[in-house]
C-alpha positions as CSV (number, residue, x, y, z in Angstrom):
1,M,0.0,0.0,0.0
2,K,2.9,2.4,0.8
3,I,4.4,1.8,-2.6
4,I,1.1,2.8,-4.3
5,V,0.9,6.0,-2.3
6,L,4.6,6.7,-3.1
7,L,4.0,6.1,-6.8
8,F,0.9,8.3,-6.8
9,A,2.9,11.1,-5.0
10,I,5.7,10.9,-7.6
11,A,3.2,11.0,-10.4
12,L,1.6,14.1,-9.0
13,A,4.9,15.8,-8.5
14,L,6.0,15.0,-12.0
15,G,2.7,16.3,-13.4
16,A,3.1,19.5,-11.5
17,T,6.7,20.0,-12.7
18,I,5.7,19.4,-16.3
19,K,2.8,21.9,-16.0
20,K,5.1,24.5,-14.5
21,S,7.7,24.0,-17.2
22,A,5.0,24.4,-19.9
23,A,3.8,27.6,-18.3
24,D,7.4,28.9,-18.1
25,L,8.1,28.0,-21.7
26,Q,5.0,29.9,-22.8
27,E,5.9,33.0,-20.8
28,I,9.4,32.9,-22.3
29,S,8.1,32.7,-25.8
30,V,5.7,35.7,-25.2
31,R,8.7,37.7,-23.8
32,Q,10.8,36.9,-26.9
33,E,8.0,38.0,-29.2
34,L,7.5,41.3,-27.3
35,N,11.2,41.9,-27.4
36,L,11.1,41.6,-31.2
37,Y,8.5,44.3,-31.5
38,R,10.0,46.6,-28.9
39,H,12.7,47.8,-31.3
40,Q,10.3,48.5,-34.1
41,G,8.5,51.7,-33.1
42,N,4.9,52.3,-33.8
43,M,3.5,49.9,-36.4
44,L,0.0,51.4,-36.5
45,P,-1.0,53.3,-39.6
46,V,-1.2,57.1,-39.4
47,V,-4.8,58.3,-39.8
48,E,-5.4,61.9,-40.8
49,V,-8.9,63.3,-40.1
50,V,-10.2,65.5,-42.9
51,A,-13.8,65.9,-41.9
52,P,-15.0,69.4,-41.1
53,R,-15.6,70.3,-37.5
54,S,-19.3,70.7,-36.6
């Protein structure tokens, strides 16, 4: 019975570690993508309003 509890605890710990690693990997990829855009200035188009004021 003790071996089953030990195996269950190891499986839970392994699952938690894999879940944390996946979350960290996703966060790193988001940071890398944001760093690519940081050096590119404003990428939005410039809009000029030409309508008369009312």
